[in-house]
C-alpha positions in Angstrom: 52.0 -53.7 -152.0 50.9 -50.3 -151.0 47.3 -49.0 -151.6 47.2 -46.6 -154.6 44.7 -44.4 -155.7 44.8 -43.2 -159.1 43.3 -39.7 -159.9 41.8 -39.1 -163.0 41.8 -35.2 -163.9 38.7 -34.2 -165.1 38.6 -31.6 -168.0 36.0 -29.1 -167.5 34.5 -27.3 -170.5 35.6 -23.3 -170.4 32.3 -21.5 -169.6 31.4 -17.8 -170.3 28.7 -17.9 -167.8 25.9 -20.1 -166.4 22.3 -19.1 -166.9 20.1 -20.4 -163.8 16.6 -21.0 -165.0 13.5 -20.9 -163.1 12.8 -23.8 -161.1 10.3 -26.0 -162.8 7.6 -29.1 -161.9 7.5 -31.9 -164.0 4.1 -33.0 -165.1 4.6 -36.4 -163.7 5.0 -34.8 -160.4 1.6 -33.1 -160.5 -0.3 -36.1 -161.1 -3.6 -36.1 -162.7 -5.6 -33.0 -162.1 -2.6 -31.1 -161.1 -2.9 -32.7 -157.7 -0.2 -31.2 -155.3 0.5 -28.0 -157.4 0.4 -25.6 -154.3 3.1 -27.5 -152.6 5.1 -28.0 -155.6 4.9 -24.3 -156.4 6.0 -23.5 -153.0 8.8 -26.0 -153.2 10.1 -24.3 -156.8 9.8 -20.9 -155.4 11.7 -21.7 -152.3 14.5 -23.4 -154.3 14.7 -20.4 -156.5 15.3 -18.5 -153.4 17.8 -20.7 -151.9 19.8 -20.7 -155.4 19.6 -17.1 -155.7 21.1 -16.7 -152.1 23.8 -19.1 -152.7 24.8 -18.1 -156.5 23.4 -14.4 -156.5 27.0 -13.0 -155.6 28.9 -15.0 -158.4 29.6 -12.7 -161.5 29.6 -15.7 -163.8 25.8 -16.5 -162.7 22.9 -14.7 -164.2 19.6 -15.9 -162.4 16.7 -15.5 -164.7 13.2 -15.1 -163.1 10.0 -16.6 -164.5 8.9 -12.9 -165.6 12.2 -12.5 -167.6 11.9 -15.8 -169.2 8.3 -15.1 -170.1 9.3 -11.8 -171.7 12.1 -13.4 -173.8 10.7 -14.2 -177.3 11.4 -17.8 -178.3 10.7 -20.5 -180.9 8.2 -22.5 -179.9 9.5 -25.4 -182.4 12.9 -25.0 -180.9 11.8 -26.1 -177.5 13.6 -26.0 -174.1 17.3 -26.1 -176.0 16.4 -23.2 -178.2 15.0 -21.3 -175.2 18.5 -22.0 -173.4 20.5 -20.9 -176.4 18.5 -17.7 -176.7 19.0 -16.9 -173.1 22.5 -17.9 -173.3 23.2 -15.5 -176.1 21.3 -12.6 -174.5 23.3 -13.2 -171.2 26.7 -13.8 -172.7 26.9 -17.5 -171.3 27.3 -20.9 -172.6 25.8 -22.9 -169.8 22.4 -23.3 -168.4 21.6 -24.7 -164.7 18.0 -26.5 -165.0 16.1 -27.5 -161.9 13.2 -29.3 -161.3 11.3 -30.2 -158.2 9.3 -33.5 -158.0 8.2 -33.6 -154.4 8.1 -30.9 -151.5 6.2 -32.5 -148.4 6.2 -30.7 -145.1 6.5 -32.5 -142.1 3.0 -33.3 -140.0 4.3 -32.5 -136.5 7.0 -30.5 -134.5 10.7 -30.5 -133.7 10.1 -33.1 -131.3 7.3 -35.6 -133.1 6.1 -36.1 -136.3 3.2 -38.1 -137.9 4.9 -37.8 -141.4 8.3 -36.3 -141.7 9.4 -33.5 -144.4 10.3 -35.0 -147.7 11.7 -33.5 -150.7 13.2 -34.3 -154.1 14.7 -32.5 -157.1 17.1 -32.6 -159.6 19.8 -30.3 -161.1 21.3 -30.5 -164.9 24.1 -28.1 -166.1 23.8 -28.2 -169.8 26.4 -26.8 -172.3 23.9 -25.0 -174.6 26.0 -25.0 -177.9 26.3 -28.9 -177.8 23.5 -29.6 -175.6 26.0 -31.8 -173.7 25.1 -32.4 -169.9 28.2 -31.1 -168.1 27.1 -31.8 -164.5 24.0 -33.2 -162.7 22.9 -33.9 -159.3 19.8 -35.1 -157.7 18.3 -34.8 -153.9 15.7 -37.3 -152.8 15.3 -37.5 -149.2 12.5 -38.2 -146.3 13.8 -37.5 -143.0 14.3 -40.7 -141.0 14.1 -41.3 -137.2 17.5 -42.0 -135.9 16.2 -45.3 -134.5 15.2 -46.5 -138.1 18.7 -45.7 -139.5 21.8 -45.6 -137.2 23.8 -44.7 -140.5 22.2 -41.2 -140.2 24.0 -40.3 -137.1 25.9 -37.5 -138.6 22.9 -35.8 -140.5 20.8 -36.1 -137.1 23.6 -34.7 -135.3 23.9 -31.7 -137.9 20.3 -31.3 -137.5 20.2 -31.0 -133.8 18.5 -34.3 -133.2 15.4 -32.8 -134.5 12.7 -33.1 -137.1 13.2 -30.6 -139.5 11.0 -28.4 -142.1 10.7 -29.4 -145.6 12.5 -25.7 -145.9 15.7 -26.7 -143.7 15.5 -30.4 -145.7 15.7 -28.4 -149.1 18.3 -25.9 -148.1 20.7 -28.3 -147.0 20.2 -30.1 -150.2 20.6 -27.3 -152.3 23.8 -25.9 -150.8 25.4 -29.7 -150.6 24.5 -30.2 -154.3 25.9 -26.6 -155.6 29.1 -27.4 -153.4 29.5 -30.3 -155.5 29.4 -28.9 -158.6 32.9 -28.5 -160.2 31.8 -25.4 -162.4 30.8 -23.2 -159.3 34.3 -23.6 -157.6 35.9 -21.8 -160.3 
């Protein structure tokens, strides 16, 4: 008997456009008293920059800034989905990409030696605004490891030049890999 692989065709929802919301920070990530907010704020801003660089030329993608979001009149009772629907209607889009950063720690050390490595975590969720259905989701949660701690990370170490990378490099790689996996951005 031969090895047979069955492929299932995934039916993608037709999208008129995708609104990319500004990256947010969860209250849980902030902890008590807003601890760690400056690093997380930097992380959110950095992720927004990488997203803009990667998706800015895509005609179906509309990147919304924090200022644009604040200027949009919303029904507070409707919550986040109502805000997404309003943005979708305004920008002729029926999907919204929401990004949440939960960790953004810079390495303590240099390219050659660290006391603590770069570490980051974020989630991406693409939601159909009419139905509220999640169309695609991806997460990233990585703390760079020494090659001697995990030989399975040889490919990553090779791609990174066998050095300790910054949190910006870590996040940039993670965002690009996740976006490359989104079938709605491949069209």
